[in-house]
mmCIF file of the C-alpha atoms, coordinates in Angstrom:
data_MODEL
# 
_entry.id   MODEL 
# 
loop_
_atom_site.group_PDB 
_atom_site.id 
_atom_site.type_symbol 
_atom_site.label_atom_id 
_atom_site.label_alt_id 
_atom_site.label_comp_id 
_atom_site.label_asym_id 
_atom_site.label_entity_id 
_atom_site.label_seq_id 
_atom_site.pdbx_PDB_ins_code 
_atom_site.Cartn_x 
_atom_site.Cartn_y 
_atom_site.Cartn_z 
_atom_site.occupancy 
_atom_site.B_iso_or_equiv 
_atom_site.pdbx_formal_charge 
_atom_site.auth_seq_id 
_atom_site.auth_comp_id 
_atom_site.auth_asym_id 
_atom_site.auth_atom_id 
_atom_site.pdbx_PDB_model_num 
ATOM 1  C CA . MET A 1 1  ? 36.639 147.937 25.544 1.00 0.00 ? 1  MET A CA 1 
ATOM 2  C CA . THR A 1 2  ? 33.915 145.353 25.987 1.00 0.00 ? 2  THR A CA 1 
ATOM 3  C CA . VAL A 1 3  ? 32.371 144.102 29.188 1.00 0.00 ? 3  VAL A CA 1 
ATOM 4  C CA . GLN A 1 4  ? 31.405 140.480 29.581 1.00 0.00 ? 4  GLN A CA 1 
ATOM 5  C CA . VAL A 1 5  ? 28.450 139.596 31.774 1.00 0.00 ? 5  VAL A CA 1 
ATOM 6  C CA . GLU A 1 6  ? 27.777 136.007 32.713 1.00 0.00 ? 6  GLU A CA 1 
ATOM 7  C CA . LEU A 1 7  ? 24.076 135.382 33.100 1.00 0.00 ? 7  LEU A CA 1 
ATOM 8  C CA . PRO A 1 8  ? 22.371 132.076 32.370 1.00 0.00 ? 8  PRO A CA 1 
ATOM 9  C CA . CYS A 1 9  ? 20.016 132.278 29.387 1.00 0.00 ? 9  CYS A CA 1 
ATOM 10 C CA . PRO A 1 10 ? 16.836 130.352 30.240 1.00 0.00 ? 10 PRO A CA 1 
ATOM 11 C CA . LYS A 1 11 ? 16.411 129.378 26.586 1.00 0.00 ? 11 LYS A CA 1 
ATOM 12 C CA . CYS A 1 12 ? 19.815 128.045 25.486 1.00 0.00 ? 12 CYS A CA 1 
ATOM 13 C CA . LYS A 1 13 ? 21.794 127.993 28.785 1.00 0.00 ? 13 LYS A CA 1 
ATOM 14 C CA . SER A 1 14 ? 24.581 130.128 27.297 1.00 0.00 ? 14 SER A CA 1 
ATOM 15 C CA . THR A 1 15 ? 26.077 132.478 29.883 1.00 0.00 ? 15 THR A CA 1 
ATOM 16 C CA . LYS A 1 16 ? 27.976 135.035 27.860 1.00 0.00 ? 16 LYS A CA 1 
ATOM 17 C CA . MET A 1 17 ? 26.680 138.456 26.861 1.00 0.00 ? 17 MET A CA 1 
ATOM 18 C CA . LYS A 1 18 ? 28.893 141.256 25.551 1.00 0.00 ? 18 LYS A CA 1 
ATOM 19 C CA . PHE A 1 19 ? 28.595 145.037 25.635 1.00 0.00 ? 19 PHE A CA 1 
ATOM 20 C CA . GLU A 1 20 ? 30.451 147.735 23.746 1.00 0.00 ? 20 GLU A CA 1 
ATOM 21 C CA . ARG A 1 21 ? 30.503 150.171 26.691 1.00 0.00 ? 21 ARG A CA 1 
ATOM 22 C CA . PRO A 1 22 ? 32.910 149.928 29.604 1.00 0.00 ? 22 PRO A CA 1 
ATOM 23 C CA . GLU A 1 23 ? 29.956 149.953 32.065 1.00 0.00 ? 23 GLU A CA 1 
ATOM 24 C CA . ILE A 1 24 ? 26.547 148.359 31.928 1.00 0.00 ? 24 ILE A CA 1 
ATOM 25 C CA . ARG A 1 25 ? 23.624 150.684 32.612 1.00 0.00 ? 25 ARG A CA 1 
ATOM 26 C CA . GLU A 1 26 ? 20.520 149.625 34.523 1.00 0.00 ? 26 GLU A CA 1 
ATOM 27 C CA . THR A 1 27 ? 18.416 150.427 31.457 1.00 0.00 ? 27 THR A CA 1 
ATOM 28 C CA . ASP A 1 28 ? 20.449 148.246 29.071 1.00 0.00 ? 28 ASP A CA 1 
ATOM 29 C CA . ILE A 1 29 ? 18.459 145.415 27.555 1.00 0.00 ? 29 ILE A CA 1 
ATOM 30 C CA . ILE A 1 30 ? 20.322 142.128 27.962 1.00 0.00 ? 30 ILE A CA 1 
ATOM 31 C CA . ILE A 1 31 ? 20.192 139.864 24.934 1.00 0.00 ? 31 ILE A CA 1 
ATOM 32 C CA . CYS A 1 32 ? 21.851 136.453 24.709 1.00 0.00 ? 32 CYS A CA 1 
ATOM 33 C CA . ALA A 1 33 ? 24.704 136.496 22.237 1.00 0.00 ? 33 ALA A CA 1 
ATOM 34 C CA . ALA A 1 34 ? 24.128 132.828 21.307 1.00 0.00 ? 34 ALA A CA 1 
ATOM 35 C CA . CYS A 1 35 ? 20.388 132.647 20.618 1.00 0.00 ? 35 CYS A CA 1 
ATOM 36 C CA . GLY A 1 36 ? 19.151 136.285 20.717 1.00 0.00 ? 36 GLY A CA 1 
ATOM 37 C CA . HIS A 1 37 ? 16.748 135.718 23.654 1.00 0.00 ? 37 HIS A CA 1 
ATOM 38 C CA . ASN A 1 38 ? 15.743 138.951 25.422 1.00 0.00 ? 38 ASN A CA 1 
ATOM 39 C CA . LEU A 1 39 ? 16.388 138.572 29.159 1.00 0.00 ? 39 LEU A CA 1 
ATOM 40 C CA . GLY A 1 40 ? 15.091 142.047 30.071 1.00 0.00 ? 40 GLY A CA 1 
ATOM 41 C CA . THR A 1 41 ? 16.856 145.093 31.468 1.00 0.00 ? 41 THR A CA 1 
ATOM 42 C CA . MET A 1 42 ? 19.820 144.857 33.807 1.00 0.00 ? 42 MET A CA 1 
ATOM 43 C CA . ALA A 1 43 ? 17.688 146.343 36.611 1.00 0.00 ? 43 ALA A CA 1 
ATOM 44 C CA . SER A 1 44 ? 14.950 143.706 36.190 1.00 0.00 ? 44 SER A CA 1 
ATOM 45 C CA . ILE A 1 45 ? 17.507 140.906 36.106 1.00 0.00 ? 45 ILE A CA 1 
ATOM 46 C CA . ARG A 1 46 ? 19.163 142.167 39.300 1.00 0.00 ? 46 ARG A CA 1 
ATOM 47 C CA . GLU A 1 47 ? 15.764 142.383 40.976 1.00 0.00 ? 47 GLU A CA 1 
ATOM 48 C CA . LYS A 1 48 ? 14.956 138.758 40.006 1.00 0.00 ? 48 LYS A CA 1 
ATOM 49 C CA . MET A 1 49 ? 18.361 137.572 41.218 1.00 0.00 ? 49 MET A CA 1 
ATOM 50 C CA . ASN A 1 50 ? 17.960 139.381 44.555 1.00 0.00 ? 50 ASN A CA 1 
ATOM 51 C CA . LYS A 1 51 ? 14.492 137.853 45.087 1.00 0.00 ? 51 LYS A CA 1 
ATOM 52 C CA . ALA A 1 52 ? 15.855 134.383 44.295 1.00 0.00 ? 52 ALA A CA 1 
ATOM 53 C CA . TYR A 1 53 ? 18.775 134.893 46.668 1.00 0.00 ? 53 TYR A CA 1 
ATOM 54 C CA . GLN A 1 54 ? 16.468 136.078 49.474 1.00 0.00 ? 54 GLN A CA 1 
ATOM 55 C CA . GLY A 1 55 ? 14.243 133.042 48.850 1.00 0.00 ? 55 GLY A CA 1 
ATOM 56 C CA . LEU A 1 56 ? 17.244 130.727 49.237 1.00 0.00 ? 56 LEU A CA 1 
ATOM 57 C CA . LYS A 1 57 ? 18.533 132.559 52.278 1.00 0.00 ? 57 LYS A CA 1 
ATOM 58 C CA . LYS A 1 58 ? 15.314 132.531 54.333 1.00 0.00 ? 58 LYS A CA 1 
ATOM 59 C CA . PRO A 1 59 ? 14.533 128.761 54.327 1.00 0.00 ? 59 PRO A CA 1 
ATOM 60 C CA . SER A 1 60 ? 18.114 127.891 55.315 1.00 0.00 ? 60 SER A CA 1 
ATOM 61 C CA . ALA A 1 61 ? 17.852 130.165 58.353 1.00 0.00 ? 61 ALA A CA 1 
ATOM 62 C CA . ALA A 1 62 ? 14.523 128.532 59.279 1.00 0.00 ? 62 ALA A CA 1 
ATOM 63 C CA . ARG A 1 63 ? 16.088 125.071 59.064 1.00 0.00 ? 63 ARG A CA 1 
ATOM 64 C CA . LYS A 1 64 ? 18.805 126.042 61.575 1.00 0.00 ? 64 LYS A CA 1 
ATOM 65 C CA . LEU A 1 65 ? 16.140 127.006 64.129 1.00 0.00 ? 65 LEU A CA 1 
ATOM 66 C CA . GLN A 1 66 ? 14.376 123.628 63.953 1.00 0.00 ? 66 GLN A CA 1 
# 
C-alpha cells in the first residue's frame, strides 16, 4: 500500500510524493517524485506549515479589531 502526500514542491510546483509504507514517519525525508528536490523531513515541513498558518491567522485577527 502506498500513501500519497500532496505538498507543493518549491522547485517544480509538483504536489505528489509517494511512500511505500502505510504511514509517514516524522523522520522520513520528503523528496519530490517529479524533480527529485529534497523538501526536508516530514517534521520540518509540518513545522514550516504551522508557522505559515499562524502568520496568516494573526494578521487577519488584527484586521478585525481595527
